[in-house]
N, C-alpha and C positions, 0 to 999 in steps of 0.2 A: 199329598203323598207324591213321591217321585218313584216311579217304577222303572228300573233300568233294563227295559227290553227295547223294543223298536223306538220308543219315545226318546230314550237317551242315545240311540244309535245315530250314525250319520248316513246309514243306508239300511233298508230292510234286510236283516240277516236272521237266519233261523237260529234261535237261542233257546235256552232252557225255559224261559218264561215268555209267553206271548200275551201281553196285556193290552197294549194300546196300539192302534194303527198310527204309524208315524206320519204318514202323509197328511192326514187331517190336522195333526198337531202342528206340523211344519208350516202349513198354509196359514195357521192362525197366529203363530207366535211373534214373528218379527217382520212379516211380509207386509208391505204397504200396498194399497190399491193400485192396480196396473194402469189406471187412467190418470195417475198423477202427472203433473208437469213441473219442471223446475228449471230455473235458468242455469246457465253454465257456471262452472266453478269460478271462472274469471269475473263473474258479476255478483258474487256472494256479498251479502250485506256486511257492512263494516263491523269489525269486532270492537271498534272503539266504543260502541254503545253497550257492549257486554261488560265493560269494566266499570266498577263503582266509581263515582266521582271522587277524585283525590287531588291534593294540592301538588303532588310531586309531578313536575313538568316532564320528567323522563318517562313516567308511566303514560302520560297523555300522548307524548310523541310516539311511544311504542304502539299505542292503539291506532294512531294515524298511519303508522308504517304498515301495520297489519291490514288496514283498509286498502292501502295502495297495493299491497302484495296480492290480496285476494282479487282485487280489481284487475291486476295484471298490467297496469299502465307504467310501472317502474318509476313514477314520479315521487319525489320526496315531499313530505308534508311541509307546510310553512306558508303556502300561498293563501290568499284570502278565500274563505269559505262562505258560501251563501248560507245564512242562518236558516235553520229549519223552522217551520211554523209549529208552534206548540199545539195547535189545534188539529194538526195533521193526523189522519186515521192511521192506525198501525198497519204496516205492510202485511198482507195475507201471506201465508206459507206458499212457497212455490211448489208446483207439481211436476212430476215427471212426464216426459213426452210419451204419449200412448199411440202414436201413429203406426198403423199397420203397413207392412211391406206393400200390399196391394194398393194402398192409398197414395203411394209415391208414383204410381203408374197412371198414364192417361187411358182413356177408354179404348183407344186403338191397341195399345200395348196389352191391356188386359185380355183382349180378344185373341191374342196369339198364344196364350197359355191355357192348358187344361186346368180343371178345378183341382185335380190332384197335385199338379206342379205348383199352383198358387199356394196350396196348403203347405207343401214342402218348403217353398221359399219363405213363407211366413214363419215356419218353425226355425229355419236357419237364421232368419232376421232376428227372431227373439233371442237366440243364443248370442248373436253378435251384440245386440243392444244391451243385453244383460252384462256382458263383459265391459262395455263402455260405462254403464252405470256403476259397476263395482269399482272400476279404476277411479272414477270421479269421487265415490264415497271414501275410498282409502286415502285419496289426496286431501279430501276435506277433513277427515279425522286428524290428519297430521297438522294441516294449516290452521284449522279453526279451533282445535282442542289441545292437542299435544304441545305445539310450539308456544302458544300464548301462556299456557299454564307453567311451562318451563321458564319462559322469559320473565314472567311476573312472580316467580317463586311461589306459586300457589301449591305446587307439588314439587318434590325433589326429582332429580333425574332418575334416581333408582326406582322410585315409586312409579313414575311414568313408564319406565321400561317394563316393570312387572305388569302394568295394566295394558299397555299398548302392544307389548311384544315387539316383533320385528316386522310390523305391517309394511314398511317401505320396501322390504325385500320382495314382496309379492306383487307389487305394481308392475315391474318389468315382465313378470311371468304372464300376466293377463294382457299386457300390451302386445306381447309376442303373438298370442293367439289372435288378437284383434287384427294385427298387421297381416297375419297369414290369411285370415278370412277376407280382408280387404283386397289382398293380392289375388285371391281366387275369384273375386267378383268380376263378372264380365260387363261389357259396355251396356247391356240391357238391364243390369241390376241383379241378374241371377247368379247363383253360385252353382257351378257344374258339379264338382266333387268336393266333399268335405271329409269323407271317411278317413283318408290317409292323414289328414291334418290332425284330427282329434286322436287317432291311434298313437301318433308320435308325441302328442302334447300331453295327454292325460296323465301318464306316469309322473310327470313333474309336479303334480298336485301332492305327492308324498311330502313335499316341503311343508305342508300344513300340519304334519304330525305334532310338531313341537308346539305350535300355536294353539291348536285345539286341546292338547293335553293340559295346558296351563290356564284354560279359560275359567275354571272353577275358582282357582286361587286368585286370578285377576279380578273376577267379579266380587269376591269377598273383600279384597283390598279396596276396590272402588266404593263399595257400600260403606266400608269403614271410613274412608276419606270424606264421604258425603256428610259426616257428622261435623266436619270443619266448616264453619259459616262461610269462609271465603270460597271454598270449593263448591258448596251448595249454591251460593250466590252466582258464581260464574256459570255453572251448569244450567241453572234456571234461566239466566239471561240468554244462553245459547238456545235453550228449548223454545223460548218465546220469540226467537229471531227467525225470519223467513227461511234462511238457508237450511235450518234443521229439519224442515218438513214435519215438524212436531214429533220428531224422533229424538229420544234421549241418547246420551253418549253410548250406553251399552248396546243400543240397537245398531249403531254404526260398528262397534267392535265385534258384534255377533254376525254382521253381514257376511263375512267370508264363510262361516259355518253354514249359514242358511243357503248360501250360493252352492256350496259343495253338494248338499243333498238334492239340489235341483238338476245337476248334470245328468243323472240317469233318466230323469223324466224328460228332459229336453231332447236327449239323444233318442229315446224311444218314440217321441213325437215325430222327430225327423224320419226315423225308420218307418214309422207307420204310414207315412205318405211317400215313401220311396218305392218305386216299382221293383219287383223281385229280380228283374233282369238288369237293374241299374248297377253300375260298378261300385256304388256306395253300399249296396245292401249287405254284402259280406263284411266289409270293414266296419260298418256301424254296429253290427252284431258283436264284432271283436271289441269295439270301443266300449260298448255297454259292459261286457265282461271285465274289461280293464278297470273301468271306473268303480264297479262294484267291489273288485279286489282292493283297490286303493282305499276306498272308504271303509272297507272292513278292517284293514290294517290301522287306519286312523282311529276308528272307533275302538278297537282293542286297546290301543295306546291310551286313548282318552279315558276309557273305563278303568284301566289299571291306575292311572294318575288320580282319578277322582276317588277311587277306593283308598289309595294311600293318603290322600288329603284328609278324608274323614277319620281314618285311623289315627293320624297325627293330631287331630283335634280332640281326641278322647282324653279325658282327665280322670285319674283314678284316685279316690279318697283313701283307698287301702290297696296296697300292692298285691294283696291276695285276690283282688278282683281281676287282675291282669291274667288273661288266658293266653298261653303260648300259641294257640291256634289262630289268634288274630293275625299273626305274622304270616300265616299260610294263605290268608284271604287275598285273592287277586281280583275279586269282583264284588261290587255292592249291588244286590239284587233289587232292593227298594228301601226307601226310608221316608219318614214323615212324622207329623205331630199327631199323637193320640192322647186320650185321657184314660187314667186308671179308674178304679171303682170309687176312689175318694175324690175324684175330680182333678187330680194333679196332672198338669200337662207334661207329657213325656215325648221326647224325640226318639223314635225307635228305628234302629238300623238292622236290616236283615242282610248279613254278609253270607257268602257261600258256606262258611263254617260255623258262624255264630249269630245268635240273635242278641243284640245289645240294646238295653233300655237306658236312656240318658235323660238328664235335665239340661236345658240350654242355659248356659251361664256366661258371664263376662268376667274376664281376668285381665286387668291392666289394659282395658280398652280392646281386648282381643276376645272374639267369640269362640267359645269352646263347648264341649259336651261332657258333662260330669256323669260318669257311669253310675247308674242306679241299680243296686243289687248286683248279683253275680251274672255275668253273661251266660246264656244257655246254649250249649253246643247243639247244632241243628240235628245231629244224630240222636240226641236224647229228647228232642222237642216233640211235644204232643199238642195238637190243635183241636179245639172244641168250638164248633159254630153254635152260638147261643141265639135263642129266639128273642125278639123284641118283648120286653116286659119281664124277662127272667131275672133281671138284676135292676135294682134301684140305685141311681147315683147317690153315693154316700155310704154304700156298703151293705144295706139290708136286702134280703132276698124277697121274692114275691110273697105278698101277704103281710109283710111286716107293717107297712103303713098303706092302707087302702087308698088314701087320697094322694099319695106321693106320685110324682112323675116317674114312670118306668123308663129305663134306658132303652134306646134303640141303637141298632147297628153295632152290636157288640160281639166279641169273641174272646175266648180264653186260651192262653198259652201256658204250658207248665213243663217242668222237666220230669222225665220218668226215671232219672238217676236217683236212687235212694239216698245217696250222699249229698244231694243238692235239691232238697225239697223246697220248691217255690212255684207259685202260680200267679198269673197276672190276668185280670179281666180288663180288656181294653175296648175303648169306644172310638169309632171314627165318625166323620161328619155326616156321611150319607151312605146309602146302600151301594152306590157305585164304587166308592173307595173301599168299603168293606169287602166287596167281591174281589177287588184288586189284591187286597192283603191276603184274603183266603187263597187266591190262586197262586200268589207268590210263595206263601208259606207251604202250601201243599206240594208245589213243584220242587222247592228246596228240600223238603223232607223226603220226597220220593227218590232223590239222588242218593241219599245216605241210608235209606231203608228199603229192603227188598219188597217187591210187590206183595200186597196183602198183609204186610206186617203192621202198617200204620193204623193206629187206633182212631185216627181222626175221621 
């Protein structure tokens, strides 16, 4: 189940549904261990090894050119190469540098700083290092994935544009912050003031609105293209290569979003170790307010885009199923796969105005959702929390077959509109997801129904 509360948000924002704490999820989803080390982009392993053996000399030469490009030596292929031993062990994945700021100081320098100042500089150093890592990853996504797939015609330019977006445009943005932080660094390695830098820089992150709003469609296209053996083979070879750090392509494409949600945390950590009378104290407070506003705007745009994406994926067997209220929906509250009483898998969408039950189908290699029965307006929705064992999968109620397995984690939804008599008993995987659905449904119903009127 996907619940569109803080989990789908780019920053904790007070919304109608509060289901999952986003910070725990963010830390789990695409973040690699902080103690990883990796060699610089200029020393990335050759992409020649990622290309399946072919007789075409042009393709082989291209692989060698990529190798030289990533190595940064500017030499053209063609010289004698030392043959690699077939018995050589595979190169282990490279890990990111995890050096702390304090580890760059000698014992005498450490003694000149207070514990609070060391922690403050560590937090600033983490912000700076994160920008460096982000720039490196964006460059790698272009050089190691986008450009080779374009040159080898593994994907078309249009497909790659949909998947990668305009990642190159964001590199100068982060390079600018890194340059400003470097300029503000004093000879002893400390940064005196950072507040004014981030206050002026953070509004520029609004540039990510377009990229984040198109991520869902980009992920869907990438998953579709993975069905192509050439694409799958290329991506698998990349995954097995040291430069990938065992991260798949989508992990690299999702790095900007995961970076965005960290800015409030990084700034709060710097502020935490900044004395109240420090010139940065007030400006850091302002910076946190700015980034929360920026991320709120990005999240709103992202939510509207995802809602529209799923609405466009709905397929109607009968035009009478189409409810005009679907066009009024601007937010998707939650969705996920459930089973009905007969055991049929249904993908259920809870929009702000409608509950829509669908079947996941494929049409001309395109994934879509075939609407099942008539969508139920939320204003007419009735929710019943059923106890474990009240319903047997297959349709019989308690007592019909004493030896049969009784269903767990079930609830029922029905329409109280006399002209639309329908009810659905639905089962989720576990009690946690059941509670999420109940919370989402109750919250949505409460918006349309006065207090005390809900029969649920």
